[in-house]
NUMI-918538 format. One record per atom (N, C-alpha, C): x, y, z; residue in three letters. Coordinates in pm, whole numbers, plus 32768, in hexadecimal, padded with zeros to 4 digits. Layout:
REM NUMI-918538
((X Y Z) "ALA"),
...
END
This chain:
REM NUMI-918538
((BDFA AC42 130E) "MET"),
((BE4F AC71 1384) "MET"),
((BE88 ACF6 1347) "MET"),
((BE7E AD61 1393) "PRO"),
((BEBD ADDC 136E) "PRO"),
((BF52 ADCF 1370) "PRO"),
((BF8F AE23 1311) "GLN"),
((C014 AE25 1306) "GLN"),
((C05A AE84 136F) "GLN"),
((C0C0 AE5B 13B7) "LYS"),
((C100 AEBF 1411) "LYS"),
((C133 AF30 13CA) "LYS"),
((C15A AF22 1355) "LYS"),
((C199 AF8B 12F7) "LYS"),
((C12D AFF1 12F3) "LYS"),
((C0AF AFD6 12E1) "SER"),
((C042 B037 12D0) "SER"),
((C037 B087 134B) "SER"),
((C040 B04A 13C0) "PHE"),
((C036 B092 143F) "PHE"),
((C0B5 B0E9 1451) "PHE"),
((C128 B0B2 142C) "SER"),
((C1A7 B10C 1448) "SER"),
((C1A2 B184 13F0) "SER"),
((C15A B183 1387) "GLU"),
((C158 B200 1332) "GLU"),
((C0F9 B267 137C) "GLU"),
((C0C0 B245 13DE) "LEU"),
((C074 B2A7 142A) "LEU"),
((C0D1 B2F0 1491) "LEU"),
((C154 B2D0 1494) "GLY"),
((C1AD B310 14EA) "GLY"),
((C1AD B2DA 156B) "GLY"),
((C193 B258 157C) "ILE"),
((C195 B20D 1600) "ILE"),
((C206 B1B2 160B) "ILE"),
((C227 B18A 1683) "THR"),
((C29C B137 16A4) "THR"),
((C25F B0A2 167F) "THR"),
((C2C6 B045 168D) "ASP"),
((C2A8 AFBF 1673) "ASP"),
((C24B AF8E 16E1) "ASP"),
((C268 AFA4 1755) "THR"),
((C213 AF83 17D1) "THR"),
((C17C AFB9 17C3) "THR"),
((C17F B034 1794) "GLU"),
((C0F6 B06E 1784) "GLU"),
((C0AA B033 1711) "GLU"),
((C100 B006 16A4) "SER"),
((C0C6 AFC2 163E) "SER"),
((C092 AF2A 166B) "SER"),
((C0D9 AEE9 16C0) "LYS"),
((C0AE AE62 16F4) "LYS"),
((C031 AE7A 174B) "LYS"),
((C01F AEDF 1799) "VAL"),
((BFB4 AEEA 17ED) "VAL"),
((BF3A AF0A 17A1) "VAL"),
((BF49 AF6A 1736) "LEU"),
((BEE1 AF9C 16E0) "LEU"),
((BEA7 AF1C 168B) "LEU"),
((BF11 AECA 1664) "GLU"),
((BEDB AE55 1610) "GLU"),
((BE9A ADF8 1670) "GLU"),
((BEBD ADDF 16F0) "SER"),
((BE73 AD9E 1746) "SER"),
((BDE3 ADCE 175D) "SER"),
((BDE1 AE47 1772) "LEU"),
((BD51 AE88 177D) "LEU"),
((BD00 AE71 1706) "LEU"),
((BD37 AE80 1694) "VAL"),
((BCED AE6A 161B) "VAL"),
((BCC4 ADD4 15FC) "VAL"),
((BD26 AD85 1612) "MET"),
((BD0C ACED 15F5) "MET"),
((BCB7 ACA2 166C) "MET"),
((BCD7 ACC7 16EC) "ASP"),
((BC9D AC7F 1754) "ASP"),
((BC1C ACCF 179C) "ASP"),
((BC12 AD49 176F) "GLY"),
((BBA7 AD93 17A7) "GLY"),
((BBCE ADDB 1823) "GLY"),
((BB61 AE25 185C) "PRO"),
((BB7B AE77 18D9) "PRO"),
((BBA8 AE28 1951) "PRO"),
((BBFB AE5D 19A3) "ALA"),
((BC38 AE14 1A12) "ALA"),
((BC79 AE73 1A6C) "ALA"),
((BC8B AE4C 1AF4) "THR"),
((BCCB AE91 1B57) "THR"),
((BD61 AE8F 1B39) "THR"),
((BDA5 AEF5 1B78) "GLY"),
((BE39 AEEA 1B65) "GLY"),
((BE80 AE6F 1B9B) "GLY"),
((BE51 AE33 1C04) "SER"),
((BE7C ADBE 1C36) "SER"),
((BE76 AD44 1BD8) "SER"),
((BDFF AD44 1B94) "LYS"),
((BDEA ACD6 1B39) "LYS"),
((BE36 ACE0 1AC6) "LYS"),
((BE53 AD66 1A91) "ILE"),
((BEA3 AD7A 1A11) "ILE"),
((BF34 AD4F 1A3C) "ILE"),
((BF62 AD79 1AAB) "ALA"),
((BFE8 AD58 1AE2) "ALA"),
((BFFD ACC4 1AE4) "ALA"),
((BF98 AC6F 1B10) "GLY"),
((BF98 ABF1 1B0B) "GLY"),
((BFA9 ABB0 1A84) "GLY"),
((BF56 ABDA 1A2F) "ARG"),
((BF56 ABAC 19A3) "ARG"),
((BFDE ABBC 195D) "ARG"),
((C019 AC40 1979) "LEU"),
((C094 AC58 192C) "LEU"),
((C10F AC31 1976) "LEU"),
((C106 AC0F 19FB) "GLY"),
((C177 ABEE 1A45) "GLY"),
((C1C7 AC6D 1A6C) "GLY"),
((C185 ACDE 1A79) "LEU"),
((C1CA AD5C 1AA2) "LEU"),
((C1A9 AD7C 1B39) "LEU"),
((C203 ADC4 1B73) "HIS"),
((C1EC ADF2 1C01) "HIS"),
((C16F AE48 1C00) "HIS"),
((C12C AE42 1C6B) "LYS"),
((C0AE AE97 1C7B) "LYS"),
((C0CA AF2D 1C67) "LYS"),
((C138 AF53 1C9E) "SER"),
((C156 AFEB 1CA6) "SER"),
((C173 B01A 1C1E) "SER"),
((C1B2 AFBF 1BD8) "VAL"),
((C1D9 AFDE 1B44) "VAL"),
((C155 AFE8 1AF5) "VAL"),
((C0FD AF88 1B0C) "THR"),
((C081 AF7B 1AC4) "THR"),
((C02C AFFB 1AE7) "THR"),
((C01F B023 1B5C) "TYR"),
((BFD4 B093 1B7E) "TYR"),
((C000 B113 1B44) "TYR"),
((C08D B118 1B47) "PHE"),
((C0D0 B195 1B12) "PHE"),
((C0B0 B191 1A85) "PHE"),
((C0BC B126 1A32) "VAL"),
((C0A4 B11C 199C) "VAL"),
((C00F B143 1984) "VAL"),
((BFB5 B10B 19CD) "LEU"),
((BF20 B12A 19C0) "LEU"),
((BF0B B1C0 19CE) "LEU"),
((BF4F B1FD 1A32) "GLU"),
((BF3E B289 1A44) "GLU"),
((BF74 B2D1 19CD) "GLU"),
((BFE6 B2AE 1995) "GLN"),
((C019 B2E6 1919) "GLN"),
((BFC5 B2DD 18A8) "GLN"),
((BF89 B265 1893) "LEU"),
((BF26 B257 1824) "LEU"),
((BEA7 B2A8 1838) "LEU"),
((BE7A B2C2 18B6) "THR"),
((BE05 B310 18D4) "THR"),
((BE22 B39A 18B6) "THR"),
((BE96 B3CB 18DF) "GLN"),
((BEB7 B450 18BE) "GLN"),
((BEC4 B470 1828) "GLN"),
((BEFD B404 17E1) "LYS"),
((BF04 B415 174F) "LYS"),
((BE83 B409 170D) "LYS"),
((BE16 B3E6 174E) "GLY"),
((BD96 B3D7 170D) "GLY"),
((BD90 B358 16CB) "GLY"),
((BDDC B2F2 16DE) "LEU"),
((BDCB B264 16A9) "LEU"),
((BD7A B208 1701) "LEU"),
((BD67 B226 177C) "ALA"),
((BD1D B1CD 17C9) "ALA"),
((BCCA B22C 182B) "ALA"),
((BC62 B1E5 1871) "SER"),
((BC17 B223 18D0) "SER"),
((BBF5 B1C5 1944) "SER"),
((BBBE B1F9 199F) "PHE"),
((BB92 B19E 1A06) "PHE"),
((BB0E B1C4 1A44) "PHE"),
((BACB B161 1A83) "VAL"),
((BA52 B168 1ACA) "VAL"),
((BA68 B127 1B4F) "VAL"),
((BA30 B173 1BBB) "VAL"),
((BA44 B13B 1C41) "VAL"),
((B9CD B0E6 1C6A) "VAL"),
((B9E4 B065 1C78) "ILE"),
((B977 AFFD 1C98) "ILE"),
((B9A9 AFBB 1D1D) "ILE"),
((B945 AFD1 1D7E) "ASN"),
((B968 AF87 1E04) "ASN"),
((B9F5 AFC9 1E34) "ASN"),
((BA0F B03F 1E2D) "LYS"),
((BA7E B081 1E5C) "LYS"),
((BAFF B058 1E1C) "LYS"),
((BAF4 B012 1D9F) "LYS"),
((BB5F AFF3 1D54) "LYS"),
((BB61 B025 1CCC) "LYS"),
((BBD3 B050 1C9F) "ARG"),
((BBD5 B088 1C12) "ARG"),
((BBE0 B025 1BB4) "ARG"),
((BB7C B01E 1B47) "GLN"),
((BB71 AFC9 1AE0) "GLN"),
((BBA2 B007 1A62) "GLN"),
((BC1C AFDD 1A2F) "TYR"),
((BC53 B030 19BD) "TYR"),
((BC22 AFEC 1940) "TYR"),
((BC08 B047 18D8) "ARG"),
((BBD9 B014 1852) "ARG"),
((BC2A B068 17EF) "ARG"),
((BC28 B034 176D) "PRO"),
((BC69 B087 1704) "PRO"),
((BC07 B0E3 16CD) "PRO"),
((BC29 B147 168B) "ILE"),
((BBD5 B1A1 163E) "ILE"),
((BB9F B154 15CC) "ILE"),
((BB2B B183 1589) "ASP"),
((BAE8 B138 151F) "ASP"),
((BB45 B14A 14A6) "ASP"),
((BB38 B0E9 1446) "SER"),
((BB93 B0D5 13DC) "SER"),
((BB87 B151 1378) "SER"),
((BB1A B191 136B) "GLU"),
((BB0D B203 131A) "GLU"),
((BB6F B279 134E) "GLU"),
((BB65 B285 13CA) "THR"),
((BBB4 B2F1 1407) "THR"),
((BC51 B2C9 13FF) "THR"),
((BC6F B24D 140B) "LEU"),
((BCF1 B224 13EF) "LEU"),
((BD26 B241 136E) "LEU"),
((BCCE B221 1306) "ILE"),
((BD00 B23A 1283) "ILE"),
((BD11 B2D0 1260) "ILE"),
((BCAF B31E 12AA) "THR"),
((BCC5 B3B5 129F) "THR"),
((BD36 B3DA 12CF) "THR"),
((BD6A B3AD 134B) "LYS"),
((BDE7 B3CE 1389) "LYS"),
((BE58 B3A1 1334) "LYS"),
((BE55 B32B 12F2) "LEU"),
((BEB8 B304 1296) "LEU"),
((BECF B364 121D) "LEU"),
((BE5D B38F 11F2) "GLN"),
((BE58 B3EC 1171) "GLN"),
((BEA3 B46E 11A1) "GLN"),
((BE72 B49C 1218) "GLU"),
((BEAC B51C 1243) "GLU"),
((BF3F B50F 1256) "GLU"),
((BF65 B4AD 128E) "ARG"),
((BFF2 B492 12A8) "ARG"),
((C046 B48F 1222) "ARG"),
((C004 B442 11BC) "LYS"),
((C041 B43E 1142) "LYS"),
((C054 B4C9 10FF) "LYS"),
((BFF2 B522 110B) "LYS"),
((BFEE B5B4 10CB) "LYS"),
((C059 B5FA 1116) "LYS"),
((C06C B5F4 118F) "GLU"),
((C0CB B637 11F1) "GLU"),
((C14F B605 11C3) "GLU"),
((C160 B587 11AD) "PHE"),
((C1F0 B548 1180) "PHE"),
((C206 B589 10FD) "PHE"),
((C1BA B585 1099) "LEU"),
((C1D2 B5B0 101C) "LEU"),
((C1F3 B642 1015) "LEU"),
((C1AE B68F 106A) "GLN"),
((C1C4 B72C 107A) "GLN"),
((C254 B739 10AD) "GLN"),
((C275 B703 1112) "ASN"),
((C2F2 B702 1157) "ASN"),
((C367 B6D8 10F0) "ASN"),
((C34D B671 10A7) "PHE"),
((C3B1 B63F 1051) "PHE"),
((C3B8 B6AC 0FE5) "PHE"),
((C35B B6DD 0FAB) "GLU"),
((C36D B73E 0F42) "GLU"),
((C3AD B7BF 0F70) "GLU"),
((C38E B7EF 0FED) "ASN"),
((C3D4 B85E 102E) "ASN"),
((C46C B847 103A) "ASN"),
((C48E B7CE 105F) "THR"),
((C519 B7A2 107D) "THR"),
((C55F B7A0 0FEB) "THR"),
((C520 B769 0F8C) "VAL"),
((C55D B76C 0F02) "VAL"),
((C56D B7F9 0EC9) "VAL"),
((C50A B847 0EE4) "ALA"),
((C519 B8D6 0EB4) "ALA"),
((C58D B922 0F00) "ALA"),
((C593 B906 0F80) "SER"),
((C612 B948 0FCF) "SER"),
((C694 B915 0FA9) "SER"),
((C699 B89B 0F79) "ILE"),
((C71B B864 0F50) "ILE"),
((C736 B8A5 0EC1) "ILE"),
((C6D1 B8A9 0E72) "GLN"),
((C6EE B8E4 0DF1) "GLN"),
((C717 B981 0DF5) "GLN"),
((C6DF B9B9 0E4E) "THR"),
((C6FC BA50 0E6A) "THR"),
((C795 BA53 0E9B) "THR"),
((C7B5 BA01 0EF7) "VAL"),
((C841 BA06 0F2E) "VAL"),
((C8A2 B9E2 0EB9) "VAL"),
((C87B B980 0E5B) "LYS"),
((C8D1 B954 0E00) "LYS"),
((C8E8 B9C8 0D96) "LYS"),
((C877 BA0F 0D7D) "GLN"),
((C88B BA80 0D1A) "GLN"),
((C8DC BAED 0D4D) "GLN"),
((C8D3 BB04 0DD2) "LYS"),
((C92F BB78 0E05) "LYS"),
((C9B3 BB54 0E15) "LYS"),
((C9D6 BACE 0E1E) "ARG"),
((CA5F BA9E 0E24) "ARG"),
((CAA1 BA9B 0DA2) "ARG"),
((CB0E BAEF 0D91) "LYS"),
((CB51 BAF1 0D14) "LYS"),
((CBCC BAA5 0D06) "LYS"),
((CBF5 BA67 0D72) "SER"),
((CC70 BA21 0D7C) "SER"),
((CC63 B994 0D32) "SER"),
((CCDB B96C 0CFC) "PRO"),
((CCD3 B8E2 0CBB) "PRO"),
((CCB0 B876 0D1B) "PRO"),
((CC6A B815 0CE8) "SER"),
((CC45 B79A 0D3F) "SER"),
((CC68 B721 0CEC) "SER"),
((CC6A B6B5 0D40) "PHE"),
((CC87 B630 0CFB) "PHE"),
((CC36 B5CD 0D38) "PHE"),
((CC1C B564 0CEE) "ASN"),
((CBCF B4FC 0D20) "ASN"),
((CC1A B475 0D00) "ASN"),
((CC12 B411 0D50) "ILE"),
((CC42 B38F 0D23) "ILE"),
((CBD5 B327 0D1B) "ILE"),
((CBCF B2EC 0CAA) "PHE"),
((CB65 B286 0C87) "PHE"),
((CBB1 B208 0C65) "PHE"),
((CB6D B197 0C87) "GLU"),
((CBAA B10C 0C6F) "GLU"),
((CB49 B0BD 0C23) "GLU"),
((CB7B B062 0BD4) "GLY"),
((CB28 AFFD 0B88) "GLY"),
((CAD3 B03F 0B17) "GLY"),
((CA86 AFEA 0ADE) "TRP"),
((CA39 B00E 0A6A) "TRP"),
((C9CF B081 0A86) "TRP"),
((C988 B06C 0AFC) "GLU"),
((C929 B0D1 0B1B) "GLU"),
((C963 B158 0B42) "GLU"),
((C9DF B156 0B83) "GLY"),
((CA24 B1CB 0B9D) "GLY"),
((CA62 B212 0B22) "GLY"),
((CA86 B1C5 0ABF) "MET"),
((CAA4 B209 0A31) "MET"),
((CA28 B24A 09F4) "MET"),
((C9C5 B202 09F7) "LYS"),
((C950 B23D 09BB) "LYS"),
((C923 B2C0 0A05) "LYS"),
((C926 B2BA 0A83) "THR"),
((C907 B332 0ADA) "THR"),
((C95C B3A8 0AB8) "THR"),
((C9DF B38B 0AAF) "ALA"),
((CA34 B3F4 0A94) "ALA"),
((CA2B B42A 0A0F) "ALA"),
((CA14 B3DD 09A9) "LEU"),
((CA06 B418 0921) "LEU"),
((C984 B469 0909) "LEU"),
((C918 B432 0955) "HIS"),
((C894 B481 0958) "HIS"),
((C8A5 B502 098F) "HIS"),
((C8F0 B500 0A09) "ASP"),
((C906 B586 0A56) "ASP"),
((C957 B5E5 09FD) "ASP"),
((C9BC B5BA 09BF) "ILE"),
((CA0E B612 0963) "ILE"),
((C9B1 B64B 08FE) "ILE"),
((C96C B5F2 08B2) "HIS"),
((C90E B624 084E) "HIS"),
((C8A0 B68C 0874) "HIS"),
((C869 B676 08F2) "LYS"),
((C80A B6C9 0927) "LYS"),
((C843 B752 095A) "LYS"),
((C8B1 B751 0995) "THR"),
((C8E6 B7CB 09D0) "THR"),
((C946 B815 0985) "THR"),
((C986 B7DD 0917) "LEU"),
((C9EA B820 08CA) "LEU"),
((C9B1 B893 0874) "LEU"),
((C9E8 B905 0883) "LYS"),
((C9C2 B97C 0831) "LYS"),
((CA1E B982 07B9) "LYS"),
((C9F9 B9CA 0753) "ALA"),
((CA41 B9EA 06D8) "ALA"),
((CAD0 BA19 06FD) "ALA"),
((CB37 B9EE 06C8) "LYS"),
((CBB9 BA16 06D0) "LYS"),
((CBF2 BA0F 075F) "LYS"),
((CBBE B9AD 07AE) "GLU"),
((CBDB B992 0833) "GLU"),
((CC37 B910 082D) "GLU"),
((CCAA B90B 0877) "ASP"),
((CCFD B89B 0888) "ASP"),
((CCC3 B830 08EE) "ASP"),
((CCE3 B7B0 08C1) "TYR"),
((CCCA B749 0931) "TYR"),
((CD3E B6E8 0920) "TYR"),
((CD63 B6A6 0986) "PHE"),
((CDBF B648 0989) "PHE"),
((CD95 B5C2 09B9) "PHE"),
((CDB4 B560 0970) "VAL"),
((CD88 B4D1 099F) "VAL"),
((CE07 B481 09B0) "VAL"),
((CE1A B42F 0A0B) "PHE"),
((CE89 B3E2 0A28) "PHE"),
((CE56 B353 0A32) "PHE"),
((CE7E B2F9 09E6) "ALA"),
((CE4C B264 09F2) "ALA"),
((CECE B208 09F1) "ALA"),
((CED4 B1B6 0A50) "VAL"),
((CF47 B158 0A5A) "VAL"),
((CF38 B0E4 0A05) "VAL"),
((CEBB B0B2 0A02) "ASP"),
((CEA4 B023 09BB) "ASP"),
((CE16 B020 09A3) "ASP"),
((CE00 AFF1 0920) "VAL"),
((CD6D AFBD 090A) "VAL"),
((CD80 AF1D 08F7) "VAL"),
((CD3D AEE2 0958) "PRO"),
((CD41 AE52 095C) "PRO"),
((CD19 AE15 08D6) "PRO"),
((CD61 ADB0 08B2) "GLU"),
((CD43 AD71 0827) "GLU"),
((CCB2 AD3B 081F) "GLU"),
((CC7C AD18 0890) "LYS"),
((CBEE ACDD 0881) "LYS"),
((CB83 AD47 086A) "LYS"),
((CBAB ADC7 0889) "ILE"),
((CB3E AE2F 086B) "ILE"),
((CB71 AE8C 07F6) "ILE"),
((CBE8 AE6D 07B7) "PHE"),
((CC0E AED1 0752) "PHE"),
((CBB5 AECE 06D6) "PHE"),
((CB74 AE6C 06B4) "PRO"),
((CB12 AE7A 063C) "PRO"),
((CA96 AEDA 066F) "PRO"),
((CA66 AEC5 06E8) "ARG"),
((C9FE AF29 0718) "ARG"),
((CA35 AFB3 071A) "ARG"),
((CAAE AFC1 074B) "PHE"),
((CAFC B044 0757) "PHE"),
((CAEF B08F 06D1) "PHE"),
((CB16 B03F 0676) "ARG"),
((CB20 B084 05D9) "ARG"),
((CA94 B0AE 05AC) "ARG"),
((CA3A B050 05C0) "ARG"),
((C9AE B081 059B) "ARG"),
((C980 B0F8 05EA) "ARG"),
((C99C B0FA 066A) "PHE"),
((C965 B160 06BD) "PHE"),
((C9AC B1EF 0699) "PHE"),
((CA2F B1E2 0681) "ILE"),
((CA7F B25D 0667) "ILE"),
((CA55 B29C 05EE) "ILE"),
((CA29 B24F 058D) "ARG"),
((C9F3 B28B 050F) "ARG"),
((C983 B2F4 0513) "ARG"),
((C933 B2E2 0585) "LYS"),
((C8CC B33C 05A0) "LYS"),
((C8FE B3C9 05B8) "LYS"),
((C974 B3CF 05E6) "PHE"),
((C9B1 B45D 0607) "PHE"),
((CA11 B499 0599) "PHE"),
((CA30 B450 052D) "HIS"),
((CA89 B47C 04CB) "HIS"),
((CA4B B474 0447) "HIS"),
END
């Protein structure tokens, strides 16, 4: 059975995902039949089928004056997922680059609050990565819980 998560990665809604899954699993059908299978209103089902058709994830054939909807073939679906993945990665890289550019332009002091063991590790790695020679940094810690103190000592040795 296809995973709904895979379909949602195509940038479709939960309802679109359910309808597409029904087409893949149960085969071609009319909008009325799909609505009955999924317990959706016909108007919603036809709207969703139109959306899937516009997105290129479904198609239809007219048989006896009725639209018979079917999913696209699996190779095309895989290709669409790969294109979507590339697009997502490109957008993510652009966003990260934009954030880094803004951070470099900003000269004002900044602060972050981290909690717990993972927060402490993140803070120290960030300091180590971003600190320039002869630059000051300030760290304020209220308490190192007793249960993580041995781990804290081993971890802090990496930085001194």
